[in-house]
C-alpha positions in Angstrom: 6.5 6.1 10.8 8.2 2.6 10.5 10.1 1.9 7.7 9.7 -2.2 7.1 12.2 -2.6 4.4 12.0 -6.6 5.4 9.8 -9.2 7.7 12.4 -9.3 9.8 11.9 -5.8 10.1 7.8 -6.6 11.6 7.5 -6.1 15.5 5.6 -9.4 15.6 8.6 -11.4 13.4 11.6 -9.4 14.7 12.2 -12.4 16.8 11.5 -15.7 15.5 13.6 -18.2 13.1 13.0 -17.4 9.1 11.8 -20.9 8.6 8.2 -19.4 11.2 8.6 -16.6 10.3 7.7 -16.4 6.3 4.9 -19.2 7.7 3.5 -17.1 9.7 4.3 -14.3 7.2 2.6 -15.8 4.4 -0.3 -17.1 6.2 -1.3 -13.2 7.3 -0.2 -12.0 3.5 -1.9 -14.8 2.3 -4.9 -12.9 3.2 -4.9 -10.1 2.2 -6.4 -10.4 -1.7 -9.9 -10.0 0.8 -9.0 -6.7 1.5 -10.6 -3.9 -0.3 -7.1 -1.6 0.3 -4.3 -3.9 -0.7 -6.3 -3.9 -4.4 -6.7 0.4 -3.3 -3.1 -0.2 -2.9 -1.3 -2.5 -6.2 -3.9 0.1 -8.3 -2.3 3.3 -7.1 1.5 1.1 -7.7 0.6 0.9 -10.9 -0.5 3.8 -11.4 2.5 5.5 -9.7 5.0 3.5 -12.6 2.9 4.8 -14.9 3.2 8.3 -13.2 6.8 7.6 -14.0 6.3 5.9 -17.3 4.8 9.1 -18.9 7.3 11.6 -17.0 9.9 9.6 -17.8 9.5 9.7 -21.6 8.0 14.0 -21.8 11.6 14.4 -19.8 12.9 12.3 -22.5 14.8 10.0 -19.5 13.9 6.7 -21.2 13.2 3.8 -19.2 14.9 5.5 -15.9 11.0 7.2 -15.7 9.8 4.0 -15.6 11.7 2.1 -13.4 11.8 4.6 -10.8 8.0 5.3 -10.3 8.2 1.6 -10.5 10.2 1.2 -8.1 8.4 4.4 -6.1 5.2 2.1 -6.7 6.5 -1.5 -5.2 8.2 0.6 -2.3 4.5 2.6 -1.4 2.3 -0.1 -1.8 5.0 -2.7 0.1 5.0 -0.6 3.1 0.5 -0.9 2.5 0.7 -4.3 3.2 3.4 -4.5 5.6 -0.1 -2.1 7.3 -2.9 -3.7 6.3 -1.4 -7.1 6.7 -0.8 -6.3 10.2 -3.4 -4.6 11.4 -5.6 -6.7 10.3 -4.5 -10.1 11.0 -2.4 -9.7 14.3 -3.1 -13.0 16.3 -2.0 -14.9 12.9 1.6 -13.0 13.2 1.8 -13.7 16.8 0.9 -17.3 16.0 -2.7 -17.5 17.9 -5.4 -19.2 16.1 -8.0 -16.5 14.6 -11.6 -17.2 16.0 -12.5 -17.5 12.8 -11.2 -21.1 12.5 -12.2 -24.2 13.4 -11.0 -26.7 16.8 -8.5 -28.6 15.3 -8.8 -32.7 15.2 -7.6 -34.6 18.2 
């Protein structure tokens, strides 16, 4: 499995200038809010953070457990969101018009 550290590591966006890369990513990523898989990934992130907080309390580590759980959950959330975005919104990342989009006004 490939690890995506930033949007520059996404293959569809890696060759683009920074401004274009950011524009395309934001256009595609904004649509993930309507995808149920993204909400499940967010729930999993919260559960991992909560588990880290519980483990930290039980091991007398204080806030360190919550920080570790939150960091791990956030990392996993980012990876899942990139995969969801690439799979469902690849045409936007590539700069192709969406088949459902209305034609531009002349």
